[in-house]
C-alpha positions, 0 to 999 in steps of 0.5 A: 954234531950240533944242529943249526936252528934251520935244520931243527925247524926243517925236522920239526916241520916234517914231523908235524906234517907226518903227524897231521896225516896220521892223526887225521886218517886215524880220526876219520876211521874211528869216527866212521867206526863209532857212528856206523858200527860201534855206536860208541861216544868215547870212540867218536870223541877220540876220533874227533880228538885225533882229527883236532890234534892233526889239525893242530899239527897242521897249524903248527906246520903252517907256522913253521913254514912262516918261521923260516922266512927272513926279516923284511921291510915290514917285519924287521925282527922276522916272523917269529911271533907268527909261531905264537899266533899259530899256537893260539889258533891251535888252542882255539880249535881244541876248545871247539872240539872239547865243547862238541865232545862234552855235548855228545858225552852228555847225550850219551849219559842221559840217553845211553846206547849199547856199545856194539863190537867193543873189542874191535873199537878197543883194538882200533883205539889201542893202535891209534894210541900207540902211534900217537904216543910214539910220534909225541915222544919222538917230537919231545926227544928229537925236537926239544932243541927247537925251543918253540911253544907251538912245537911243544904244544904239538908234542904234548897234544900228540901224547895227550891224544895217545892217552885219550886213545888208551882211555877209550880202550878202557871205556870200551872194555868196561862197556863190554861187561855192562858198564855203559856209563863208562863210555860217556864218562871217558868222553868228559875226561877227554874233553877235560884233558883238551881244555887243560892243555889248551889253557896252559898253551894259550897262557904261554903264547899270550905271555910271549906276545906281550913280551913277558919275561919269566921263568928261564928269561929271568934267570938269563937276565941275571946271567947276562948281567953277571957276565957283563960285570966280569968283563974288564972295563965294565963298572956295572951292568944296570939294565937287562931287558929280554923278550922271547920271540919264537925260538930265540931271545932278544935283549938289551943291556945297559953298562957303565964304563969310564968316560975316557974310554976310546971307541975301539976299547968300547967295541972290544968290551961289547964284542966280548960281552956278546960272545960270552952271553951267546956262547952260554945262552944258545937261545940268545939271538941278539943283544943290544948294548947301550953305554953310559959313562961314569958321572964326573963325581964318581971318578 
């Protein structure tokens, strides 16, 4: 049975909340273990990364809460773009965490400390990695119909957290056989992964905020124009403007019809175009159709 947009948002909201609690708890435990017992920079970095990713999920959860609010007198088109702001806020948090991890990794590189109890730290990081990977894959598989940039960021960020946890396992195992430099190197790698994902996320969210149309949006423009021109009575579809707003797409279409067409006939054409377009493009929430009559010389 197909899920409604509201049910999808509710489900992703629940998953984001569970992820927040799980990652923050795992992160705090790894930081305490790294600072007090293991003395491992990679374990501490992974702990901060877990907390940061949990905070990202928390921001996404907050954005989803706003997303469910209906349009009102101030926000005529709803609160969809708050989801993009949540995505940008989450990315800024990621950049701050990456800077701190780079700082700690540099100190470990120039003033290396012997990692204590590396196998215990490796076991903890491995468990954290399994949990993060499982949560991330669940988000991608079960929540992909949401079509929201912040949810996509949260899913890949959680998988990234699982990946960095497994890298931490490698660093601790190498440290256990005398390669202490691996601890700081993995710290730099973790920071690099955070920055890479952050730049991709902030670029996508920024494009949406300025109503850029690329990728699937361009393809949908061509499809809507084709659907409109197949409807009887439409001479041509001249202008298609689309913009993505959170999980949905809103658009404008200009069509040419005979000047002698009645209001009833015109309404039937508009209704048919909207029905075909929304049936074929599930993300299309609103399509406003403007009508231009034939010029006399063209009749």
